[in-house]
MDTraj code that builds the backbone (N, CA, C; nanometers):
import mdtraj as md
import numpy as np

residues = "MET SER ASP GLN PRO LEU VAL ALA TYR LYS VAL LEU THR GLY PRO GLN MET ALA VAL LEU GLU THR GLU GLY VAL PHE ALA GLY ALA PRO ILE ASP LEU ALA ASP GLY TYR ILE HIS LEU SER THR GLU GLN GLN VAL THR GLU THR VAL GLU LYS HIS PHE ALA GLY GLN THR ASP LEU HIS VAL ALA ALA VAL ASP LEU ALA VAL LEU GLY GLU ALA VAL LYS TRP GLU PRO SER ARG GLY GLY GLN LEU PHE PRO HIS ILE TYR ALA ALA LEU PRO LEU ASN ALA VAL LEU ALA TYR GLY PRO LEU GLU ARG ASP ALA ASP GLY ALA VAL ARG LEU PRO VAL ALA GLY".split()
xyz = np.array([
    [-0.0012, -3.2700, -0.0872],
    [-0.0963, -3.1437, -0.1673],
    [-0.2227, -3.1458, -0.0426],
    [-0.2939, -3.0486, -0.0654],
    [-0.4062, -3.0615, 0.0808],
    [-0.5343, -3.0974, -0.0513],
    [-0.6169, -3.0944, 0.0027],
    [-0.7265, -3.1612, -0.0805],
    [-0.8157, -3.0337, -0.0971],
    [-0.8058, -2.9307, 0.0313],
    [-0.9051, -2.8189, -0.0142],
    [-0.9174, -2.7406, -0.0742],
    [-0.9916, -2.6469, -0.1640],
    [-1.0062, -2.5879, -0.2165],
    [-0.9194, -2.5305, -0.2767],
    [-0.8898, -2.4599, -0.3593],
    [-0.7986, -2.3252, -0.4479],
    [-0.8528, -2.1770, -0.4627],
    [-1.0017, -2.1777, -0.4229],
    [-1.0734, -2.0308, -0.4672],
    [-1.1669, -2.0881, -0.3673],
    [-1.1894, -1.9321, -0.2635],
    [-1.3081, -1.9168, -0.1959],
    [-1.3920, -1.7967, -0.2000],
    [-1.4828, -1.7618, -0.1224],
    [-1.5680, -1.6071, -0.1613],
    [-1.5564, -1.5690, -0.0334],
    [-1.5423, -1.4410, -0.0748],
    [-1.6028, -1.3259, 0.0750],
    [-1.7047, -1.2457, 0.0083],
    [-1.8077, -1.2445, 0.1410],
    [-1.9245, -1.2092, 0.1041],
    [-1.8922, -1.0330, 0.1273],
    [-1.9009, -0.9448, 0.0627],
    [-1.8554, -0.8015, 0.0979],
    [-2.0254, -0.6993, 0.1244],
    [-1.9947, -0.5903, 0.1448],
    [-2.1178, -0.5112, 0.1392],
    [-2.0703, -0.3879, 0.0455],
    [-2.1496, -0.3428, -0.0213],
    [-2.0531, -0.1910, -0.0818],
    [-1.9933, -0.1381, -0.0503],
    [-2.0062, -0.0956, 0.0037],
    [-1.9033, 0.0365, 0.0939],
    [-1.7272, -0.0759, 0.1148],
    [-1.7775, -0.1733, 0.1255],
    [-1.6410, -0.2486, 0.2181],
    [-1.5855, -0.3274, 0.0742],
    [-1.6357, -0.3192, -0.0728],
    [-1.6191, -0.3524, -0.2106],
    [-1.5132, -0.2064, -0.2199],
    [-1.5827, -0.0925, -0.2157],
    [-1.5609, -0.0026, -0.3204],
    [-1.4121, 0.0557, -0.2120],
    [-1.4053, -0.0254, -0.0399],
    [-1.2258, 0.0036, -0.0366],
    [-1.1703, -0.0884, -0.0748],
    [-1.1970, -0.1904, -0.0952],
    [-1.1265, -0.3028, -0.1762],
    [-1.0704, -0.2465, -0.3187],
    [-1.1791, -0.2086, -0.4134],
    [-1.1367, -0.1244, -0.5329],
    [-1.0129, -0.0643, -0.5475],
    [-1.1048, 0.0286, -0.4558],
    [-1.0070, 0.1753, -0.4451],
    [-0.8719, 0.2116, -0.3504],
    [-0.8455, 0.1026, -0.2434],
    [-0.7423, 0.1053, -0.1968],
    [-0.6633, -0.0310, -0.2549],
    [-0.7033, -0.1021, -0.2994],
    [-0.6173, -0.2392, -0.3536],
    [-0.6475, -0.3555, -0.2397],
    [-0.7099, -0.3129, -0.1102],
    [-0.6796, -0.3967, 0.0071],
    [-0.7593, -0.3396, 0.0496],
    [-0.8323, -0.5116, 0.1480],
    [-0.9690, -0.5086, 0.2443],
    [-0.9363, -0.5585, 0.3737],
    [-0.8912, -0.4800, 0.4847],
    [-0.8186, -0.4709, 0.6341],
    [-0.8994, -0.5802, 0.6800],
    [-1.0872, -0.6247, 0.6451],
    [-1.1955, -0.6926, 0.6795],
    [-1.2978, -0.6609, 0.7272],
    [-1.4040, -0.6674, 0.7627],
    [-1.5759, -0.6503, 0.8003],
    [-1.5219, -0.6240, 1.0082],
    [-1.6162, -0.5342, 1.0526],
    [-1.6181, -0.5826, 1.2073],
    [-1.6118, -0.7231, 1.2230],
    [-1.6863, -0.8337, 1.1856],
    [-1.6392, -0.9286, 1.2427],
    [-1.5338, -1.0039, 1.2051],
    [-1.4256, -0.9817, 1.1036],
    [-1.3115, -0.9678, 1.0519],
    [-1.2108, -0.9400, 1.1378],
    [-1.2280, -0.8456, 1.1814],
    [-1.1717, -0.7638, 1.2687],
    [-1.1804, -0.7874, 1.4359],
    [-1.2941, -0.8107, 1.5038],
    [-1.3121, -0.8568, 1.6067],
    [-1.2491, -0.9776, 1.6416],
    [-1.2613, -1.1205, 1.5306],
    [-1.1902, -1.1451, 1.5134],
    [-1.0551, -1.2575, 1.5332],
    [-1.0194, -1.1512, 1.4479],
    [-0.8631, -1.2027, 1.3483],
    [-0.8371, -1.2154, 1.2715],
    [-0.9121, -1.2801, 1.1872],
    [-0.9227, -1.2947, 1.0867],
    [-1.0278, -1.2754, 1.0175],
    [-0.9902, -1.3129, 0.8440],
    [-1.1179, -1.2572, 0.7474],
    [-1.1654, -1.3867, 0.6817],
    [-1.3045, -1.3662, 0.6916],
    [-1.3463, -1.5309, 0.7279],
    [-1.3970, -1.5075, 0.5505],
    [-1.3756, -1.6254, 0.5213],
    [-1.4502, -1.6693, 0.3225],
    [-1.5249, -1.8003, 0.3570],
    [-1.5933, -1.8785, 0.2743],
    [-1.6791, -1.9589, 0.2541],
    [-1.6256, -2.0380, 0.1336],
    [-1.6529, -2.1549, 0.1091],
    [-1.6567, -2.2385, -0.0037],
    [-1.7644, -2.1695, -0.0728],
    [-1.7220, -2.2232, -0.2127],
    [-1.8025, -2.2611, -0.2823],
    [-1.9610, -2.3269, -0.2589],
    [-1.9853, -2.4462, -0.1649],
    [-2.0537, -2.5597, -0.1039],
    [-2.0902, -2.4841, 0.0137],
    [-2.0396, -2.3327, 0.0596],
    [-2.0394, -2.3144, 0.2591],
    [-2.1181, -2.1499, 0.1756],
    [-2.1087, -2.0902, 0.1077],
    [-2.1165, -1.9385, 0.0541],
    [-2.3007, -1.9161, 0.0615],
    [-2.3836, -1.9765, 0.0060],
    [-2.4902, -1.9319, 0.0077],
    [-2.5460, -1.9552, 0.1574],
    [-2.5119, -2.0143, 0.2046],
    [-2.5331, -2.0577, 0.3752],
    [-2.4650, -1.9270, 0.4363],
    [-2.4004, -1.9110, 0.3689],
    [-2.3191, -1.8325, 0.4233],
    [-2.4049, -1.6723, 0.4664],
    [-2.4263, -1.6021, 0.3442],
    [-2.5285, -1.5242, 0.3290],
    [-2.6881, -1.5367, 0.3591],
    [-2.7179, -1.6836, 0.3947],
    [-2.8535, -1.6349, 0.4805],
    [-2.8190, -1.5894, 0.5562],
    [-2.7262, -1.6690, 0.6596],
    [-2.6910, -1.6472, 0.8160],
    [-2.6494, -1.5196, 0.8208],
    [-2.5603, -1.4787, 0.8087],
    [-2.5228, -1.3241, 0.8284],
    [-2.5281, -1.2040, 0.7532],
    [-2.5831, -1.2706, 0.6531],
    [-2.6531, -1.1131, 0.5535],
    [-2.8017, -1.1569, 0.5114],
    [-2.8502, -1.1847, 0.5799],
    [-3.0080, -1.1431, 0.5473],
    [-3.0779, -1.0339, 0.5614],
    [-3.1618, -1.0246, 0.4199],
    [-3.2292, -0.8898, 0.3986],
    [-3.1488, -0.7633, 0.3834],
    [-3.0328, -0.8021, 0.3527],
    [-2.8590, -0.6887, 0.3562],
    [-2.9136, -0.6479, 0.1842],
    [-2.8894, -0.5167, 0.1256],
    [-2.8795, -0.4815, -0.0249],
    [-2.7910, -0.4521, -0.0419],
    [-2.6764, -0.4688, -0.1168],
    [-2.5669, -0.3876, -0.2345],
    [-2.4702, -0.4910, -0.1410],
    [-2.4961, -0.6039, -0.1693],
    [-2.3668, -0.7298, -0.1588],
    [-2.3196, -0.7100, -0.2968],
    [-2.1929, -0.7987, -0.2142],
    [-2.1005, -0.8331, -0.3411],
    [-2.0311, -0.9834, -0.2892],
    [-1.9507, -1.0504, -0.4377],
    [-1.9149, -1.1407, -0.4031],
    [-1.7637, -1.1695, -0.4614],
    [-1.6638, -1.1646, -0.4120],
    [-1.4953, -1.2137, -0.4265],
    [-1.4551, -1.3509, -0.4094],
    [-1.4447, -1.3603, -0.5770],
    [-1.3399, -1.5017, -0.5364],
    [-1.1932, -1.5062, -0.5486],
    [-1.1637, -1.5589, -0.4801],
    [-1.0664, -1.5226, -0.3920],
    [-0.9385, -1.6470, -0.3796],
    [-0.8080, -1.6649, -0.4835],
    [-0.7069, -1.7415, -0.4996],
    [-0.6829, -1.7571, -0.3642],
    [-0.6317, -1.9065, -0.3248],
    [-0.5761, -1.8879, -0.1811],
    [-0.4615, -1.9012, -0.2160],
    [-0.4183, -2.0225, -0.3679],
    [-0.2522, -1.9946, -0.3714],
    [-0.1944, -1.8307, -0.3543],
    [-0.2632, -1.7692, -0.3985],
    [-0.1602, -1.6042, -0.3650],
    [-0.1447, -1.5551, -0.2360],
    [-0.2305, -1.6214, -0.1281],
    [-0.2240, -1.5479, -0.0044],
    [-0.1260, -1.6794, 0.0455],
    [-0.0995, -1.7819, 0.0259],
    [-0.0226, -1.8465, 0.1173],
    [-0.0480, -1.9060, 0.2535],
    [0.0463, -1.9296, 0.3169],
    [0.0208, -1.9469, 0.4447],
    [-0.0606, -1.8858, 0.5672],
    [-0.1085, -1.7731, 0.4686],
    [-0.1772, -1.6975, 0.5800],
    [-0.3486, -1.7318, 0.5594],
    [-0.3539, -1.8529, 0.4741],
    [-0.4765, -1.9084, 0.4610],
    [-0.4518, -2.0275, 0.5622],
    [-0.5678, -2.0350, 0.6455],
    [-0.5841, -2.1031, 0.7911],
    [-0.7312, -2.2143, 0.7128],
    [-0.7610, -2.3375, 0.7578],
    [-0.8904, -2.3786, 0.7377],
    [-0.8932, -2.4304, 0.8653],
    [-1.0054, -2.3729, 0.9210],
    [-1.0466, -2.4065, 1.1060],
    [-1.1941, -2.4520, 1.1098],
    [-1.2726, -2.5230, 1.1529],
    [-1.3732, -2.5278, 1.1800],
    [-1.4215, -2.4738, 1.2366],
    [-1.6054, -2.4792, 1.2127],
    [-1.6625, -2.2826, 1.2343],
    [-1.8221, -2.4295, 1.2424],
    [-1.9038, -2.3240, 1.1605],
    [-2.0210, -2.3828, 1.1435],
    [-2.0097, -2.5362, 1.1346],
    [-2.1150, -2.5714, 1.2117],
    [-2.1589, -2.7302, 1.2270],
    [-1.9972, -2.8240, 1.2401],
    [-1.9208, -2.7929, 1.2910],
    [-1.7945, -2.8409, 1.2464],
    [-1.6695, -2.8250, 1.0757],
    [-1.7909, -2.7753, 1.0314],
    [-1.7395, -2.8284, 0.8801],
    [-1.5973, -2.6689, 0.8658],
    [-1.4960, -2.7041, 0.7830],
    [-1.3651, -2.6665, 0.7846],
    [-1.4095, -2.5032, 0.6917],
    [-1.3908, -2.4051, 0.7323],
    [-1.3622, -2.2782, 0.6683],
    [-1.2436, -2.1902, 0.6131],
    [-1.2096, -2.1560, 0.5036],
    [-1.0670, -2.0835, 0.5025],
    [-1.1084, -1.9515, 0.5719],
    [-0.9944, -1.9526, 0.6706],
    [-0.9867, -1.7966, 0.7077],
    [-0.8433, -1.7158, 0.6659],
    [-0.8232, -1.5954, 0.6715],
    [-0.7083, -1.4983, 0.5985],
    [-0.6438, -1.4255, 0.7795],
    [-0.5951, -1.4580, 0.7975],
    [-0.4385, -1.4272, 0.8872],
    [-0.3688, -1.3145, 0.8246],
    [-0.4491, -1.2043, 0.7705],
    [-0.3747, -1.1049, 0.6778],
    [-0.5081, -1.0437, 0.6082],
    [-0.4805, -0.9166, 0.5804],
    [-0.5754, -0.8251, 0.5210],
    [-0.5393, -0.9083, 0.3263],
    [-0.6733, -0.8714, 0.2998],
    [-0.7341, -0.9449, 0.1166],
    [-0.6619, -0.8368, 0.0595],
    [-0.5656, -0.8333, -0.0300],
    [-0.5127, -0.7860, -0.1168],
    [-0.5930, -0.7817, -0.2657],
    [-0.6566, -0.7266, -0.3538],
    [-0.6587, -0.6932, -0.5043],
    [-0.6492, -0.7541, -0.5450],
    [-0.4546, -0.7882, -0.5503],
    [-0.4515, -0.9152, -0.6456],
    [-0.4797, -1.0749, -0.6199],
    [-0.5295, -1.1452, -0.5101],
    [-0.5645, -1.2133, -0.5014],
    [-0.7283, -1.2596, -0.4933],
    [-0.7768, -1.1200, -0.5603],
    [-0.9433, -1.1489, -0.6632],
    [-0.9195, -1.1980, -0.7867],
    [-0.9681, -1.2985, -0.8069],
    [-1.0119, -1.3811, -0.9277],
    [-1.1266, -1.3142, -0.9847],
    [-1.2189, -1.2497, -0.8882],
    [-1.3512, -1.2229, -1.0317],
    [-1.4014, -1.1865, -0.8906],
    [-1.4983, -1.0722, -0.8859],
    [-1.6082, -1.0108, -0.7821],
    [-1.6931, -0.9556, -0.8372],
    [-1.8007, -0.9742, -0.7858],
    [-1.9687, -0.8767, -0.8522],
    [-2.0531, -0.8538, -0.7590],
    [-2.1690, -0.8064, -0.8262],
    [-2.2770, -0.8224, -0.7408],
    [-2.3599, -0.9415, -0.7104],
    [-2.3883, -0.9281, -0.5728],
    [-2.4249, -1.0944, -0.4980],
    [-2.5700, -1.0939, -0.6333],
    [-2.5703, -1.2088, -0.6307],
    [-2.6875, -1.2531, -0.6719],
    [-2.7634, -1.3826, -0.6946],
    [-2.8660, -1.3965, -0.7119],
    [-2.8913, -1.5947, -0.7069],
    [-2.9272, -1.6165, -0.8323],
    [-2.9368, -1.7693, -0.8306],
    [-3.0100, -1.8555, -0.9075],
    [-3.2059, -1.8789, -0.8895],
    [-3.2463, -1.9515, -0.9876],
    [-3.3900, -1.9886, -0.9772],
    [-3.3883, -2.0415, -0.8290],
    [-3.2809, -2.1204, -0.8003],
    [-3.2864, -2.2549, -0.6638],
    [-3.2741, -2.1193, -0.5847],
    [-3.2075, -2.0114, -0.5720],
    [-3.1638, -1.8837, -0.4690],
    [-3.0562, -1.9319, -0.4171],
    [-2.9793, -2.0607, -0.4416],
    [-2.8590, -2.0260, -0.4596],
    [-2.7637, -1.9222, -0.5043],
    [-2.6457, -1.8865, -0.4152],
    [-2.5358, -1.7483, -0.4477],
    [-2.4922, -1.8022, -0.6200],
    [-2.4867, -1.6965, -0.7269],
    [-2.4121, -1.6971, -0.8020],
    [-2.2981, -1.6795, -0.7880],
    [-2.1899, -1.7541, -0.8355],
    [-2.0631, -1.7456, -0.8386],
    [-1.9895, -1.6301, -0.9315],
    [-1.9154, -1.5266, -0.8577],
    [-1.8443, -1.4695, -0.9964],
    [-1.7726, -1.5350, -1.0772],
    [-1.7586, -1.4668, -1.2118],
    [-1.6833, -1.5993, -1.3166],
    [-1.6306, -1.4068, -1.3995],
    [-1.4439, -1.4276, -1.3741],
    [-1.3660, -1.4126, -1.4341],
    [-1.3816, -1.3941, -1.6467],
    [-1.4172, -1.2639, -1.6650],
    [-1.4087, -1.2087, -1.8262],
    [-1.2975, -1.2324, -1.8451],
])
top = md.Topology()
chain = top.add_chain()
for i, resn in enumerate(residues, 1):
    res = top.add_residue(resn, chain, resSeq=i)
    for name in ("N", "CA", "C"):
        top.add_atom(name, md.element.get_by_symbol(name[0]), res)
traj = md.Trajectory(xyz[None], top)
């Protein structure tokens, strides 16, 4: 059994979120397509990811992804500062998304994670 989290997070622009909702699958952002996998972040990594890669952008959304649904397509690989990040070597299907919503921050500036209703 892995010690890695079972849920990770994908930050999406408004148009990317619309693709996931309407087509039921998201093939990846330009950086994902260039790298050959979809970048995700853990709960502890998502705020830094937003600050580093999405600074100043609006109309952002966060999707909570059930990694168990994706099975062997998920690989944990070192990235920023040697931290392990979850990467999906496949498209992201909507049925693997547990919850999603607009990116919001709490009083401390941390990204609020979406909660399924």
